[in-house]
C-alpha positions in Angstrom: 0.0 0.0 0.0 2.9 2.4 0.8 4.3 1.7 -2.7 1.1 2.8 -4.4 0.9 5.9 -2.4 4.5 6.7 -3.1 4.1 6.1 -6.8 1.1 8.4 -6.8 3.1 11.1 -5.0 6.0 10.8 -7.5 3.5 11.0 -10.4 1.9 14.1 -8.8 5.3 15.8 -8.5 6.2 14.9 -12.0 2.9 16.4 -13.3 3.5 19.6 -11.4 6.9 20.1 -13.2 7.2 21.5 -16.6 6.2 19.1 -19.4 9.6 19.6 -21.0 11.4 18.6 -17.8 9.2 15.6 -17.1 9.3 14.2 -20.6 9.8 10.4 -20.3 9.7 10.5 -16.5 6.2 9.4 -15.9 6.3 6.3 -18.1 9.7 5.4 -16.7 8.6 5.9 -13.1 5.5 3.7 -13.6 7.4 0.9 -15.2 10.3 1.2 -12.8 8.0 1.3 -9.8 6.2 -1.8 -10.8 9.4 -3.7 -11.7 11.0 -2.6 -8.4 7.9 -3.7 -6.4 8.0 -7.2 -7.9 11.8 -7.4 -7.5 11.9 -7.2 -3.7 9.5 -4.5 -2.7 11.7 -1.6 -3.9 9.0 0.3 -5.8 10.3 3.7 -4.8 13.8 3.0 -5.9 12.5 1.5 -9.1 10.4 4.6 -9.7 13.3 6.9 -9.2 15.6 4.9 -11.5 12.8 4.6 -14.1 12.2 8.3 -14.1 15.9 9.0 -14.5 16.2 6.5 -17.4 13.1 7.8 -19.0 14.4 11.4 -19.0 17.7 10.2 -20.4 16.0 8.3 -23.2 13.8 11.2 -24.1 16.7 13.6 -24.3 18.6 11.1 -26.5 15.6 10.9 -28.9 15.3 14.6 -29.0 19.0 15.0 -29.8 18.8 12.5 -32.6 15.7 14.2 -34.1 17.6 17.6 -34.1 20.7 16.1 -35.7 18.8 14.1 -38.4 17.7 17.1 -40.6 21.2 18.6 -40.7 22.7 15.3 -41.9 20.1 15.0 -44.6 20.8 18.5 -46.0 24.5 17.7 -46.8 23.6 14.7 -49.0 22.7 15.0 -52.7 19.3 13.7 -53.8 19.2 9.9 -54.6 20.7 9.2 -58.1 22.5 12.5 -58.3 25.8 11.7 -56.6 28.8 13.9 -57.4 31.1 12.5 -60.0 
């Protein structure tokens, strides 16, 4: 019961933060909390770790999306390679 209350509190704090800061945190916290609960009643630690990983993963995806258009601009259209 404590784990559920703690997870709800973590989710409430995450929702109170900016959407840009919490991107990936909620999904990671839920998955990590459930996994931590079943892996030895460590739901809070799992939620914290899941939130951290979710934010890291979201930042990596955002960085890849920003880099992708720049890499495509330097390439010639298909079939028109420089000779």
